[in-house]
C-alpha positions as CSV (number, residue, x, y, z in Angstrom):
1,M,147.5,98.8,-4.8
2,A,147.4,100.4,-1.4
3,K,145.7,99.5,1.8
4,I,143.9,102.6,3.1
5,L,142.0,103.5,6.4
6,A,139.3,106.1,5.9
7,V,137.9,107.6,9.1
8,D,134.8,109.9,9.1
9,D,131.7,110.1,11.3
10,Q,129.5,110.7,8.2
11,R,128.6,107.4,6.6
12,T,128.1,109.0,3.2
13,I,131.7,110.4,3.2
14,R,133.1,106.9,4.2
15,E,131.1,105.4,1.4
16,L,132.1,108.0,-1.2
17,V,135.8,107.6,-0.3
18,S,135.5,103.8,-0.4
19,V,133.8,103.8,-3.8
20,V,136.3,106.2,-5.4
21,L,139.3,104.5,-4.1
22,K,138.1,100.9,-4.6
23,A,137.5,101.8,-8.2
24,Q,141.3,102.5,-8.4
25,G,142.1,99.1,-6.9
26,H,142.8,100.1,-3.4
27,Q,141.7,98.1,-0.3
28,I,139.7,100.3,2.1
29,D,138.9,99.8,5.8
30,T,136.6,102.4,7.4
31,A,135.8,103.6,10.9
32,E,133.3,106.2,12.2
33,D,135.5,107.7,14.9
34,G,139.0,108.0,16.1
35,L,138.6,105.2,18.8
36,K,137.5,102.6,16.3
37,A,140.1,103.8,13.8
38,L,142.8,103.5,16.4
39,Q,141.9,99.9,17.1
40,L,142.1,99.1,13.4
41,A,145.4,101.0,13.2
42,K,146.8,98.9,16.0
43,E,145.8,95.6,14.2
44,N,146.7,96.5,10.6
45,K,149.4,98.0,8.4
46,Y,148.2,100.8,6.2
47,D,149.8,102.6,3.3
48,L,147.7,105.7,3.9
49,I,145.2,107.0,6.4
50,I,142.5,109.5,5.6
51,S,140.8,111.2,8.6
52,D,138.2,113.8,9.4
53,V,139.0,116.3,12.1
54,N,135.6,116.6,13.9
55,M,134.4,113.2,15.1
56,P,132.8,111.9,18.3
57,N,134.7,109.9,20.9
58,M,138.2,110.9,19.6
59,N,138.8,113.7,17.1
60,G,141.1,113.4,14.1
61,I,143.9,115.4,15.6
62,S,144.1,113.2,18.7
63,F,143.8,110.1,16.5
64,V,146.7,111.3,14.3
65,G,148.9,111.9,17.4
66,K,148.1,108.4,18.7
67,V,148.8,106.8,15.3
68,R,152.2,108.5,15.2
69,K,153.1,106.6,18.4
70,L,152.5,103.2,16.7
71,L,155.9,102.1,15.3
72,H,154.4,100.3,12.3
73,L,152.5,103.4,11.2
74,K,154.9,106.1,12.4
75,Y,155.8,107.3,8.9
76,V,152.6,106.4,7.0
77,P,151.1,109.5,5.3
78,I,147.9,110.9,6.9
79,L,145.6,113.0,4.8
80,M,143.0,115.1,6.7
81,L,139.7,115.3,4.9
82,T,137.5,117.9,6.6
83,T,135.3,120.9,6.4
84,E,137.8,122.7,8.7
85,S,140.0,125.3,7.0
86,S,141.4,127.5,9.8
87,D,145.1,128.0,9.9
88,G,145.1,127.1,13.6
89,I,143.5,123.7,13.1
90,K,145.7,123.0,10.2
91,A,148.7,123.8,12.3
92,S,147.4,121.5,15.1
93,A,147.0,118.7,12.6
94,R,150.5,119.2,11.2
95,N,152.0,119.3,14.7
96,S,150.2,116.0,15.5
97,G,151.7,114.4,12.4
98,A,149.2,115.0,9.5
99,S,150.9,114.9,6.1
100,G,148.3,116.7,4.0
101,W,144.9,118.5,3.9
102,L,141.8,118.2,1.6
103,T,138.7,120.2,2.4
104,K,135.1,119.1,2.0
105,P,133.2,119.2,-0.2
106,F,135.5,117.4,-2.6
107,D,135.1,115.6,-5.9
108,S,136.6,112.2,-6.9
109,R,139.4,113.8,-9.0
110,R,140.7,115.9,-6.1
111,L,140.5,112.9,-3.8
112,S,142.3,110.7,-6.3
113,G,144.9,113.3,-6.9
114,A,145.6,113.8,-3.2
115,V,145.8,110.1,-2.6
116,K,148.2,109.6,-5.4
117,K,150.4,112.4,-4.1
118,M,150.4,111.0,-0.6
119,L,151.2,107.4,-1.8
120,A,154.0,108.8,-4.0
121,K,155.6,110.4,-1.0
122,Q,155.4,107.1,0.9
123,E,157.2,105.3,-1.9
124,S,160.1,107.8,-2.2
């Protein structure tokens, strides 16, 4: 299956994402902020990145912009998983390179569906 990086400052969200996606056979790395996630992104190849927007040290929009500058991850889908829902923030995320958006709270079916959709885009 896919190798996925999940980035969120809330431990419970990271754990929930990990449990749901590991049950589907995916390999999951996690980070609690954009800085730690960027270090992992520099060192690894991922099939999908899932990131929150509001995080300490480096927010998700800045993180996405920096990931898009990494040649080995330039075209990897990035799903924003956040409580944010304003059109302005969504536009900023898209302009930085985000591929999709899922709002919290979410359930495992919605997360699984969004991940399948993002991974299918990657394969085509």
